[in-house]
N, C-alpha and C positions, 0 to 999 in steps of 0.2 A: 504494500500500500504506500502510495506517495504521500509524503507529509511536507507541508510548507510552513515555515516558521521564521520569524525574525530573531536575530541573535548576534552575539559577539564571539569571535574567535578568542579563546582564552589561553589555549596551550596546544602544542602540536609536537609529535615525535615521529621519527622515521619508522616505517613498517615495511619489512622486506626491501626489495631493491627500488621499486618505483612508486611506493605508496606511503601514506602517512595515516596515523591515527590522530584525529583532531578532537579537541574538547571545546564545545561551544556552550555559551551561557544563554538560555532562553527564559522568558518570563513564565512559560508554562511548566517546564520540567527541570529548571535549574541547569546543572552541568550535565551535558550529554556527550557521549563518545560516538564519533562517526568515522567510518573508513573513507579516506580520500584516495581514490585509485588514480593511477597514472599521473602522479603529480609532475613528473618531469616532461610529460607530453602535453600537459594542459597549458594552452597559450595564455590563460588568465592567471596562472599561478602567482606571478609577481605582483598582481593586484590584490591578492588574498593575504591580508595581514591583520595583526592584532590592533586593537583600538579603533576598529571600524565596525559599523553595524551593517549586517547583511541580511538578505532574504535567502534562507537555505531551503533546498528541496532534497529530501533523502527518502530512501526506501527502507521502511522499518520491518519488512518481513523476515529479515535476517537477525541473528543474535547480535551481530555488530552491524547496524544500519550503515549503508554506504551513501555517501554524498553524490548526488547526480548533477546538481547545479547550484550555483550561488550567484547572487547579484548584489552589488554594492548599493546600500541605501543612503548611508551618511558616513563621511569620514570626519574624524575629530582631530585636526592638526593642533599640536601644542609644542611649546619650546622643548627642545631636546634635553634640557636640564631636568625635566620631569620624567624622562623615559624609564629610569630605574624605579622611580616611584610607581609608575604604571605597571611595570613588571611585578612589583611586590603586591599591588592590589589584585592583579590577576591571579597570582599564586595564592593569595589569601582566600579568594573566592573558590578557586579550584580545590583547596584543601579543607574548606569548612562547610560548604553548602551540602546539606543532606536532605533527604525526603522530609516533608512536613513543614518546611519554612515558607514564608510569604515571598516566593520568587518574584512575583510581579513588583512588589515594593522595592526589593533589592535591585532588580533590573533597572528601575527608574533611578534609584540612588546611584548606581554605577554610571548610567548615562549622564546624569547631572554632574557627576564627578569629572567625566571626560569633557563635558562642556565647560566646566569651571576652569579646567587646566588651560584652555585656550586663551583666557584673559587674566589669569592669576599671576600675582607677583609674590605670593606667600612662599614660605619655606616648605620643602618637601615634608618635613616632620610635622608641621602644622596641618597640612593637607591630609597626611596619613592619619593623624589623630581624629580629624573631623570625619573621615570615612569610617575608621574603626569604631568610633563612638556610636554612630548611627547603625552600623552593621550589627553591633552587639544588641541594640534595641530590637532589631528584626529577628535576632537569634534568641531573644527572650532573656537577655542578661544586661539590662540597662543599668548604667552606673547611677546610683541614687544616694541620697543621704540616709543614714540609719534612721529608723522610725523614732528613736529616742532623742535625736538631735535636730535642732534648727540651725541653719547656716548663719554664722556670725562672721563678719569681715575681719574682726580683730583676733580671731582664734586660729590655731593650727589644727589640721585634720590629717588623719591617715585613712587607709582603706582596708576594711576587713572583707574578705571574699564572701563571707556568709551574711554580713550585716550592712555593708555599705560604708560611706564616709562617716567617721566619728571623730570626736575631739581627741587630740593627742596633746598631752601636757608636756611632752619632752621636745624642746627645740633642737635637741641633738640628733633626732631621727632624720636622716638624710632624705627620707621620702615623705616628710611632712609637707603639707600644702597649705599656704595661708588662705584664710577664708575669702579674702578679696579676690585672689586668683581663682579659687574654686568657683566663685560666683561667675566670673568671666567664662570659665569652662562650660558651665551650664548654659550660658547665653551664646555660646559658640563665637565669642569675641576674644578669646585668650590668644596672646601673641608672645608671652614670656617663654623663651626656648627652654629654660631650666625646668619650669613647671611642666611644659609639654613632654619633656623627656621622662619626668617622673610618672606622669599620667599614662604614657605609653608603656612604661614598665609594668604598671598595674594592669593595663589592658592585656598585655602578653600573658600575665599570670592567669587572667580569666580565661583566655583562649586555651591555655594549657590545662586548666581545670575542666573545660568542656571537652577538649580533645587531648588526652594525655600523651599521645604519640605524635602530636603536631610538631613539625620542624620547619620553620619558615626561614628560607635562605635569603630571599630578596630584601628582608628587613635590614640586613647587615650591609647592604650595598650603597645606602645613601645616608 
């Protein structure tokens, strides 16, 4: 049966001599694996690349559906300084998206991320934080305050994986976050790189809690 769907190429690897196994991200099924036959004979192969949105047509009557046609819908050009960030985000999606998640919302979030890259001047770490924060919400692990604490700008906070952000009385804790910076984080206006680093360390711990075997390589490249 022929299936037509819109999606993004997330990952690809060689398969035998003239083919590839590609992983696409769609709003209906999340990450899907397709067989791309005759890649070295396909005149359009050089137009087929990551960070572009395509219309895919594939035959799903096989255990590994094979791609029969693809057509570019939208390309998302951005400054090459964000290329490694983009690879990391693709890896993050490839290794975390499982059945049961709101793929449509995550798909729109990813597309918005690519659009934002085209006119952004933010640091890669800040853009990564914004993407990770919202992705965690869609995965059901939103970063919140502990039920017992109300955010105060003049206090320090740390994060408990089971409880959320809570008051930390020790200023010697290198992962303490000032309340005024935490407020900016919740408002998506945080620019302090030191605090961004701390928050991304916390987020990596959450990902490891959800996926104990998760190993993200791209995060070390930027």
